[in-house]
N, CA and C atoms as a LAMMPS dump frame, in Angstrom:
ITEM: TIMESTEP
0
ITEM: NUMBER OF ATOMS
354
ITEM: BOX BOUNDS ff ff ff
-5.0000000000000000e+02 5.0000000000000000e+02
-5.0000000000000000e+02 5.0000000000000000e+02
-5.0000000000000000e+02 5.0000000000000000e+02
ITEM: ATOMS id mol type element x y z
1 1 1 N -341.599 440.65 292.555
2 1 2 C -341.805 439.295 291.97
3 1 3 C -343.205 439.13 291.346
4 2 1 N -343.251 438.651 290.101
5 2 2 C -344.641 438.323 289.497
6 2 3 C -344.887 436.864 289.397
7 3 1 N -345.911 436.421 290.095
8 3 2 C -346.146 435.069 290.033
9 3 3 C -347.436 434.727 289.103
10 4 1 N -347.638 433.541 288.838
11 4 2 C -348.798 433.102 288.029
12 4 3 C -349.676 432.384 289.171
13 5 1 N -350.639 433.175 289.582
14 5 2 C -351.503 432.598 290.823
15 5 3 C -352.709 431.932 290.464
16 6 1 N -352.999 430.817 291.063
17 6 2 C -354.308 430.236 290.96
18 6 3 C -355.547 430.88 291.5
19 7 1 N -356.614 431.004 290.854
20 7 2 C -357.777 431.681 291.514
21 7 3 C -358.876 431.227 291.017
22 8 1 N -359.954 431.492 291.737
23 8 2 C -361.388 430.887 291.501
24 8 3 C -362.163 431.823 290.698
25 9 1 N -362.832 431.658 289.6
26 9 2 C -363.76 432.676 288.87
27 9 3 C -365.125 432.864 289.628
28 10 1 N -365.403 433.911 290.177
29 10 2 C -366.585 434.196 290.994
30 10 3 C -367.712 434.732 290.14
31 11 1 N -367.283 435.652 289.137
32 11 2 C -368.289 436.35 288.102
33 11 3 C -367.762 436.651 286.915
34 12 1 N -368.373 436.732 285.833
35 12 2 C -367.916 437.102 284.5
36 12 3 C -368.877 437.953 283.876
37 13 1 N -368.297 439.098 283.34
38 13 2 C -368.94 440.094 282.617
39 13 3 C -368.288 440.448 281.324
40 14 1 N -368.73 441.149 280.428
41 14 2 C -368.298 441.822 279.467
42 14 3 C -368.08 443.358 279.721
43 15 1 N -366.941 443.926 279.478
44 15 2 C -366.794 445.417 279.762
45 15 3 C -366.05 446.131 278.663
46 16 1 N -366.809 446.947 277.956
47 16 2 C -366.199 447.427 276.875
48 16 3 C -365.599 446.493 275.626
49 17 1 N -366.496 445.477 275.596
50 17 2 C -366.022 444.426 274.394
51 17 3 C -365.092 443.434 274.983
52 18 1 N -364.61 443.376 276.052
53 18 2 C -363.52 442.505 276.619
54 18 3 C -364.167 441.686 277.852
55 19 1 N -363.986 440.373 277.713
56 19 2 C -364.511 439.506 278.566
57 19 3 C -363.606 439.44 279.994
58 20 1 N -364.379 439.84 280.984
59 20 2 C -363.626 440.016 282.171
60 20 3 C -364.226 439.152 283.43
61 21 1 N -363.446 438.853 284.276
62 21 2 C -363.866 438.036 285.615
63 21 3 C -363.286 438.704 286.715
64 22 1 N -364.214 438.31 287.707
65 22 2 C -363.888 438.76 289.224
66 22 3 C -363.262 437.444 289.763
67 23 1 N -362.161 437.455 290.145
68 23 2 C -361.396 436.028 290.602
69 23 3 C -360.983 436.36 292.033
70 24 1 N -361.177 435.032 292.845
71 24 2 C -360.724 435.083 294.168
72 24 3 C -359.623 434.306 294.337
73 25 1 N -358.586 435.165 294.759
74 25 2 C -357.164 434.281 295.148
75 25 3 C -356.851 434.124 296.489
76 26 1 N -357.639 433.055 297.041
77 26 2 C -357.495 432.707 298.569
78 26 3 C -357.992 434.027 299.44
79 27 1 N -358.959 434.753 298.934
80 27 2 C -359.595 435.861 299.949
81 27 3 C -359.153 437.261 299.18
82 28 1 N -358.323 437.301 298.423
83 28 2 C -358.11 438.558 297.603
84 28 3 C -358.557 438.533 296.252
85 29 1 N -359.539 439.553 295.975
86 29 2 C -360.387 439.667 294.938
87 29 3 C -359.822 440.669 293.817
88 30 1 N -359.548 440.157 292.59
89 30 2 C -359.126 441.104 291.474
90 30 3 C -360.012 440.715 290.254
91 31 1 N -359.867 441.914 289.267
92 31 2 C -360.383 441.716 288.055
93 31 3 C -359.38 441.19 287.157
94 32 1 N -359.851 440.259 286.25
95 32 2 C -359.05 439.457 285.358
96 32 3 C -359.543 439.35 283.942
97 33 1 N -358.678 439.525 283.093
98 33 2 C -359.126 439.343 281.525
99 33 3 C -359.209 437.949 281.219
100 34 1 N -360.121 437.558 280.55
101 34 2 C -360.604 436.261 280.16
102 34 3 C -360.282 435.97 278.557
103 35 1 N -359.709 436.834 277.993
104 35 2 C -359.615 436.776 276.412
105 35 3 C -358.731 435.607 275.941
106 36 1 N -357.835 435.124 276.809
107 36 2 C -356.938 433.937 276.255
108 36 3 C -357.825 432.609 276.673
109 37 1 N -358.823 432.632 277.608
110 37 2 C -359.503 431.486 277.973
111 37 3 C -361.223 431.983 277.854
112 38 1 N -361.566 432.093 276.513
113 38 2 C -363.056 432.449 276.339
114 38 3 C -364.23 431.543 276.638
115 39 1 N -363.663 430.198 276.962
116 39 2 C -364.833 429.305 277.394
117 39 3 C -364.828 429.115 279.01
118 40 1 N -364.063 429.837 279.75
119 40 2 C -363.881 429.728 281.114
120 40 3 C -365.125 430.007 281.76
121 41 1 N -365.592 429.273 282.731
122 41 2 C -366.975 429.36 283.504
123 41 3 C -366.804 429.878 284.877
124 42 1 N -367.847 430.381 285.487
125 42 2 C -367.833 430.639 287.037
126 42 3 C -367.821 429.415 287.666
127 43 1 N -366.971 429.472 288.863
128 43 2 C -366.67 428.317 289.451
129 43 3 C -365.371 427.396 289.106
130 44 1 N -364.847 427.749 287.955
131 44 2 C -363.602 427.133 287.598
132 44 3 C -362.416 427.897 288.172
133 45 1 N -361.242 427.165 288.216
134 45 2 C -359.94 427.813 288.421
135 45 3 C -359.231 428.126 287.249
136 46 1 N -358.399 429.08 287.56
137 46 2 C -357.448 429.576 286.484
138 46 3 C -356.169 430.101 286.961
139 47 1 N -355.003 429.923 286.298
140 47 2 C -354.077 430.534 286.634
141 47 3 C -353.781 431.796 286.009
142 48 1 N -353.67 432.996 286.813
143 48 2 C -353.373 434.186 286.27
144 48 3 C -352.111 434.835 286.519
145 49 1 N -351.669 435.591 285.523
146 49 2 C -350.458 436.37 285.402
147 49 3 C -350.623 437.703 284.968
148 50 1 N -350.217 438.664 285.539
149 50 2 C -350.343 439.933 285.2
150 50 3 C -351.785 440.392 284.68
151 51 1 N -352.845 440.002 285.333
152 51 2 C -354.035 440.344 285.119
153 51 3 C -354.717 439.499 283.9
154 52 1 N -354.071 438.407 283.461
155 52 2 C -354.641 437.692 282.323
156 52 3 C -354.684 436.261 282.841
157 53 1 N -356.063 435.536 282.639
158 53 2 C -356.296 434.223 282.937
159 53 3 C -355.534 433.498 281.792
160 54 1 N -354.657 432.57 282.011
161 54 2 C -353.778 431.864 281.124
162 54 3 C -354.056 430.378 280.735
163 55 1 N -354.337 429.764 281.93
164 55 2 C -354.775 428.289 281.683
165 55 3 C -355.826 427.895 282.887
166 56 1 N -356.595 426.769 282.36
167 56 2 C -357.6 426.249 283.31
168 56 3 C -356.685 425.324 284.341
169 57 1 N -357.435 425.391 285.668
170 57 2 C -356.688 424.3 286.525
171 57 3 C -357.635 423.721 287.374
172 58 1 N -357.362 422.451 287.677
173 58 2 C -358.235 421.695 288.646
174 58 3 C -358.167 422.176 289.973
175 59 1 N -359.61 422.121 290.733
176 59 2 C -359.507 422.735 292.046
177 59 3 C -358.496 422.171 293.082
178 60 1 N -358.167 420.844 292.953
179 60 2 C -357.213 420.256 293.896
180 60 3 C -355.829 421.015 293.77
181 61 1 N -355.493 421.176 292.489
182 61 2 C -354.201 421.77 292.413
183 61 3 C -354.211 423.185 292.676
184 62 1 N -355.153 423.917 292.428
185 62 2 C -355.438 425.303 292.71
186 62 3 C -355.375 425.584 294.202
187 63 1 N -356.056 424.646 294.935
188 63 2 C -356.195 425.072 296.47
189 63 3 C -354.726 424.538 297.098
190 64 1 N -354.196 423.565 296.678
191 64 2 C -352.629 423.177 297.173
192 64 3 C -351.953 424.305 296.772
193 65 1 N -351.734 424.816 295.656
194 65 2 C -350.755 425.948 295.365
195 65 3 C -351.319 427.217 296.058
196 66 1 N -352.553 427.555 296.472
197 66 2 C -352.833 428.732 297.15
198 66 3 C -352.432 428.373 298.481
199 67 1 N -352.574 427.334 299.172
200 67 2 C -351.999 427.031 300.447
201 67 3 C -350.485 427.246 300.633
202 68 1 N -349.916 426.807 299.688
203 68 2 C -348.395 426.879 299.567
204 68 3 C -347.982 428.326 299.43
205 69 1 N -348.627 429.018 298.749
206 69 2 C -348.08 430.399 298.474
207 69 3 C -348.444 431.076 299.678
208 70 1 N -349.7 430.941 300.411
209 70 2 C -350.054 431.5 301.661
210 70 3 C -349.098 431.192 302.771
211 71 1 N -348.712 430.048 302.958
212 71 2 C -347.609 429.589 303.823
213 71 3 C -346.356 430.251 303.56
214 72 1 N -345.947 430.492 302.478
215 72 2 C -344.741 431.123 302.093
216 72 3 C -344.609 432.725 302.106
217 73 1 N -345.851 433.285 302.508
218 73 2 C -346.09 434.555 302.429
219 73 3 C -346.083 435.314 300.931
220 74 1 N -346.226 434.616 299.936
221 74 2 C -346.093 434.981 298.629
222 74 3 C -347.379 435.768 298.172
223 75 1 N -348.53 435.375 298.758
224 75 2 C -349.965 436.079 298.364
225 75 3 C -349.839 437.351 298.996
226 76 1 N -349.238 437.691 300.259
227 76 2 C -349.115 438.968 300.664
228 76 3 C -348.187 439.858 299.727
229 77 1 N -347.145 439.274 299.637
230 77 2 C -346.076 439.887 298.528
231 77 3 C -346.774 440.231 297.448
232 78 1 N -347.46 439.478 296.804
233 78 2 C -347.996 439.584 295.468
234 78 3 C -349.125 440.641 295.453
235 79 1 N -350.097 440.358 296.382
236 79 2 C -351.43 441.095 296.265
237 79 3 C -351.509 442.12 297.534
238 80 1 N -350.535 442.304 298.365
239 80 2 C -350.518 443.29 299.442
240 80 3 C -350.704 444.601 299.046
241 81 1 N -351.252 445.289 299.968
242 81 2 C -351.494 446.801 299.654
243 81 3 C -349.916 447.464 299.636
244 82 1 N -349.772 448.034 298.512
245 82 2 C -348.39 448.739 298.406
246 82 3 C -348.257 449.924 299.324
247 83 1 N -349.205 450.775 299.558
248 83 2 C -349.092 451.737 300.606
249 83 3 C -348.954 451.377 301.899
250 84 1 N -349.564 450.247 302.329
251 84 2 C -349.221 449.645 303.651
252 84 3 C -347.884 449.037 303.644
253 85 1 N -347.344 448.368 302.76
254 85 2 C -345.985 447.953 302.604
255 85 3 C -345.082 448.934 302.722
256 86 1 N -345.183 450.104 301.989
257 86 2 C -344.369 450.986 302.007
258 86 3 C -344.318 451.98 303.246
259 87 1 N -345.464 451.816 303.958
260 87 2 C -345.364 452.668 305.26
261 87 3 C -344.872 451.803 306.48
262 88 1 N -344.794 450.407 306.154
263 88 2 C -344.195 449.733 307.092
264 88 3 C -342.562 449.669 307.02
265 89 1 N -342.149 449.971 305.797
266 89 2 C -340.767 449.817 305.552
267 89 3 C -340.271 451.116 305.911
268 90 1 N -340.945 452.25 305.744
269 90 2 C -340.603 453.692 306.212
270 90 3 C -340.375 453.736 307.651
271 91 1 N -341.465 453.1 308.307
272 91 2 C -341.481 453.164 309.81
273 91 3 C -340.358 452.271 310.591
274 92 1 N -339.786 451.331 309.748
275 92 2 C -338.877 450.587 310.471
276 92 3 C -337.43 451.246 310.265
277 93 1 N -336.914 451.892 311.3
278 93 2 C -335.557 452.475 311.305
279 93 3 C -334.347 451.432 310.973
280 94 1 N -333.437 452.061 310.098
281 94 2 C -332.423 451.152 309.764
282 94 3 C -331.352 451.15 310.868
283 95 1 N -330.153 450.669 310.733
284 95 2 C -329.078 450.371 311.765
285 95 3 C -328.728 451.82 312.105
286 96 1 N -328.865 452.771 311.149
287 96 2 C -328.119 454.07 311.518
288 96 3 C -329.287 454.947 312.206
289 97 1 N -330.421 454.484 312.572
290 97 2 C -331.471 455.236 313.151
291 97 3 C -332.566 455.551 312.117
292 98 1 N -333.328 456.599 312.436
293 98 2 C -334.669 456.839 311.488
294 98 3 C -334.095 457.201 310.142
295 99 1 N -334.755 456.838 309.22
296 99 2 C -334.628 457.354 307.89
297 99 3 C -334.657 458.81 307.775
298 100 1 N -333.758 459.456 306.923
299 100 2 C -333.804 460.702 306.622
300 100 3 C -334.223 460.993 305.185
301 101 1 N -334.975 462.156 304.806
302 101 2 C -335.254 462.46 303.487
303 101 3 C -333.974 462.746 302.835
304 102 1 N -334.022 462.78 301.25
305 102 2 C -333.03 463.194 300.536
306 102 3 C -332.467 464.397 300.933
307 103 1 N -331.05 464.548 301.051
308 103 2 C -330.549 465.777 301.371
309 103 3 C -330.269 465.78 302.934
310 104 1 N -330.603 464.969 303.724
311 104 2 C -330.242 464.848 305.121
312 104 3 C -331.147 465.701 306.115
313 105 1 N -331.983 466.618 305.553
314 105 2 C -332.767 467.365 306.301
315 105 3 C -334.15 466.674 306.647
316 106 1 N -334.486 467.054 307.986
317 106 2 C -335.693 466.582 308.5
318 106 3 C -336.891 467.229 307.857
319 107 1 N -337.974 466.675 307.706
320 107 2 C -339.239 467.306 306.956
321 107 3 C -339.756 468.436 308.054
322 108 1 N -339.994 469.404 307.616
323 108 2 C -340.567 470.603 308.428
324 108 3 C -341.947 470.395 308.738
325 109 1 N -342.292 470.331 310.155
326 109 2 C -343.707 470.271 310.527
327 109 3 C -344.53 471.547 310.451
328 110 1 N -345.847 471.544 310.794
329 110 2 C -346.547 472.773 310.586
330 110 3 C -345.97 474.033 311.331
331 111 1 N -345.457 473.711 312.634
332 111 2 C -344.862 474.903 313.379
333 111 3 C -343.614 475.578 312.587
334 112 1 N -342.96 474.622 311.979
335 112 2 C -341.732 475.286 311.366
336 112 3 C -342.031 475.934 309.924
337 113 1 N -343.082 475.361 309.385
338 113 2 C -343.611 476.137 308.07
339 113 3 C -344.004 477.517 308.488
340 114 1 N -344.893 477.653 309.548
341 114 2 C -345.622 478.819 309.912
342 114 3 C -344.453 479.777 310.401
343 115 1 N -343.359 479.249 311.177
344 115 2 C -342.221 480.229 311.482
345 115 3 C -341.515 480.584 310.208
346 116 1 N -341.354 479.815 309.267
347 116 2 C -340.667 480.29 307.988
348 116 3 C -341.501 481.234 307.298
349 117 1 N -342.805 481.177 307.104
350 117 2 C -343.595 482.097 306.678
351 117 3 C -343.608 483.597 307.18
352 118 1 N -343.099 483.791 308.352
353 118 2 C -343.186 485.041 309.09
354 118 3 C -342.201 486.064 308.447
């Protein structure tokens, strides 16, 4: 799912001719393009979608939305570490037991690889 998430502009700079900002989304900090909002300033809130600031937002609305997203777990879903999420999913065995690699064979460990090399 892709959300338009409110965030607070922490820093603004120009990178390779593009106006960019460091934006805080309730503790998660990301780089955001400001080309659609060239007059946005540090300390203001914006709604961000797919890395672009799209609209200025007042602080009260931004904080209310961030709290709601946090309570619903949407910030973790949107900004969580995909490697960590994937590892968690892989570690959780299904109803039929542990997940097996494609082809149904278990992965060979170092001992099996060494044995196969003889």
